[in-house]
C-alpha positions as CSV (number, residue, x, y, z in Angstrom):
1,X,5.3,-47.0,-20.1
2,X,7.3,-48.7,-17.3
3,X,10.5,-47.5,-15.7
4,X,12.5,-50.0,-17.7
5,X,11.3,-48.7,-21.0
6,X,12.6,-45.6,-22.7
7,X,11.0,-43.6,-25.5
8,X,13.2,-43.2,-28.7
9,X,12.3,-41.9,-32.1
10,X,12.0,-45.5,-33.3
11,X,9.6,-46.3,-30.4
12,X,10.0,-47.8,-26.9
13,X,13.3,-49.5,-26.0
14,X,14.0,-51.6,-22.9
15,X,17.2,-51.8,-21.0
16,X,17.9,-55.2,-22.6
17,X,17.9,-53.4,-26.0
18,X,20.8,-51.1,-25.1
19,X,24.3,-51.8,-26.4
20,X,25.9,-53.8,-23.5
21,X,29.4,-52.2,-23.3
22,X,28.2,-48.6,-23.2
23,X,25.5,-49.5,-20.8
24,X,28.0,-51.2,-18.5
25,X,30.3,-48.1,-18.7
26,X,27.4,-45.8,-17.8
27,X,26.4,-47.8,-14.8
28,X,29.9,-48.3,-13.6
29,X,30.6,-44.5,-13.8
30,X,28.1,-43.9,-11.0
31,X,28.7,-46.8,-8.6
32,X,29.9,-46.0,-5.1
33,X,31.2,-49.5,-4.4
34,X,32.2,-52.4,-6.7
35,X,29.2,-53.8,-8.6
36,X,28.8,-57.6,-8.8
37,X,28.2,-59.4,-12.1
38,X,24.9,-60.7,-10.7
39,X,23.7,-57.2,-9.9
40,X,24.7,-55.8,-13.3
41,X,23.1,-58.8,-15.0
42,X,19.8,-58.1,-13.2
43,X,19.9,-54.3,-13.9
44,X,20.8,-54.7,-17.6
45,X,18.6,-57.8,-18.1
46,X,21.3,-60.0,-19.5
47,X,22.8,-63.4,-18.6
48,X,25.6,-63.2,-16.0
49,X,28.0,-64.9,-18.3
50,X,27.4,-62.2,-21.0
51,X,28.1,-59.5,-18.4
52,X,31.2,-61.2,-17.2
53,X,32.6,-61.6,-20.7
54,X,31.8,-57.9,-21.6
55,X,33.5,-56.7,-18.3
56,X,36.6,-58.6,-19.0
57,X,36.7,-57.4,-22.6
58,X,36.3,-53.8,-21.5
59,X,39.1,-54.1,-18.9
60,X,41.4,-55.6,-21.6
61,X,40.5,-52.8,-24.0
62,X,41.3,-50.0,-21.5
63,X,44.7,-51.6,-20.8
64,X,45.5,-52.0,-24.4
65,X,44.5,-48.4,-25.1
66,X,46.6,-47.1,-22.2
67,X,43.7,-45.2,-20.6
68,X,44.2,-43.3,-17.4
69,X,41.7,-45.5,-15.7
70,X,41.2,-49.2,-15.4
71,X,38.3,-51.5,-14.7
72,X,39.1,-53.8,-11.9
73,X,37.4,-56.8,-10.2
74,X,37.8,-56.0,-6.5
75,X,36.0,-57.5,-3.5
76,X,33.7,-59.5,-5.8
77,X,32.6,-56.5,-7.9
78,X,33.7,-54.3,-10.7
79,X,34.6,-50.6,-10.5
80,X,36.6,-48.0,-12.3
81,X,39.9,-46.9,-10.7
82,X,42.6,-44.5,-11.8
83,X,45.9,-46.2,-12.9
84,X,48.7,-46.1,-10.3
85,X,51.0,-44.4,-12.7
86,X,48.7,-41.3,-12.7
87,X,48.5,-41.1,-8.9
88,X,50.5,-37.9,-8.7
89,X,48.1,-36.1,-11.0
90,X,45.0,-37.4,-9.2
91,X,46.5,-36.5,-5.8
92,X,47.3,-33.0,-7.0
93,X,43.7,-32.6,-8.3
94,X,42.1,-33.9,-5.1
95,X,44.3,-31.9,-2.8
96,X,44.1,-28.6,-4.8
97,X,42.3,-26.1,-2.7
98,X,42.6,-28.1,0.5
99,X,45.7,-26.2,1.5
100,X,43.5,-23.5,3.0
101,X,44.3,-22.2,6.4
102,X,42.6,-23.6,9.4
103,X,40.1,-21.5,11.3
104,X,40.7,-20.5,14.9
105,X,38.1,-23.0,16.0
106,X,39.8,-25.8,14.0
107,X,43.2,-24.9,15.5
108,X,41.8,-24.9,19.0
109,X,40.0,-28.3,18.4
110,X,43.2,-29.8,16.9
111,X,45.2,-28.6,19.9
112,X,42.8,-30.3,22.3
113,X,42.9,-33.5,20.3
114,X,46.7,-33.4,20.2
115,X,47.0,-32.8,23.9
116,X,44.3,-35.2,25.2
117,X,44.5,-38.0,22.6
118,X,42.8,-40.4,22.5
119,X,39.8,-38.3,23.0
120,X,36.1,-38.4,22.0
121,X,34.2,-35.7,20.2
122,X,32.0,-35.0,23.2
123,X,35.1,-34.6,25.4
124,X,36.6,-32.1,23.0
125,X,33.3,-30.2,23.0
126,X,33.4,-30.2,26.8
127,X,36.9,-28.9,27.0
128,X,36.2,-26.1,24.4
129,X,32.8,-25.3,25.9
130,X,31.1,-25.3,22.4
131,X,29.8,-27.9,20.0
132,X,32.7,-29.0,17.8
133,X,30.9,-31.5,15.5
134,X,31.4,-29.3,12.3
135,X,35.0,-28.6,13.1
136,X,35.7,-32.3,13.7
137,X,34.1,-33.2,10.4
138,X,36.4,-30.7,8.6
139,X,39.5,-32.1,10.4
140,X,38.4,-35.6,9.5
141,X,38.0,-34.7,5.8
142,X,41.4,-33.1,5.7
143,X,42.9,-36.2,7.3
144,X,44.2,-34.3,10.3
145,X,42.4,-36.5,12.9
146,X,41.1,-40.1,13.0
C-alpha cells in the first residue's frame, strides 16, 4: 500500500477520496507558514480552482460563525490566525508563566548587553568569561534583547 493510501473498514482510500474541507482544515492546522493553493492542490490531489473555492468558503464560514480564529490569505498562502478582538486572551495565554524571575546569569548577561550595546554574543561571552549562548537564547525568547 502506498503512502497516499489509507486503510479503512471499507477498504483503501486515497487522499483524493477525503472530504475536502476537513482535509484542508487538518493540513492548515499544522502549517508553519502560509500554504499556497498550488501546494494544497498537489497534497490533496485536487484541482487548484477547487482548493481556492473551498478555502474561500471556509474563510467565509468562520467569519459568519464568529469563530475565535480566521482563515486568511497572506503572502500568497493560507493560514489560520486568531481574530484581533481576542488578542488579549491569546497574549495572556502566551505570556502566562513567562513572568518568572531571571537567573543571575541572565541578569549579568542583560547588564552587559545594556551597557555595551550594540554587542555580539561572542563579545558578551568574552566580557562575562563564560559561554552565554543558552542565556542569550532565553533573553531572545522573552523579547528582552534583539
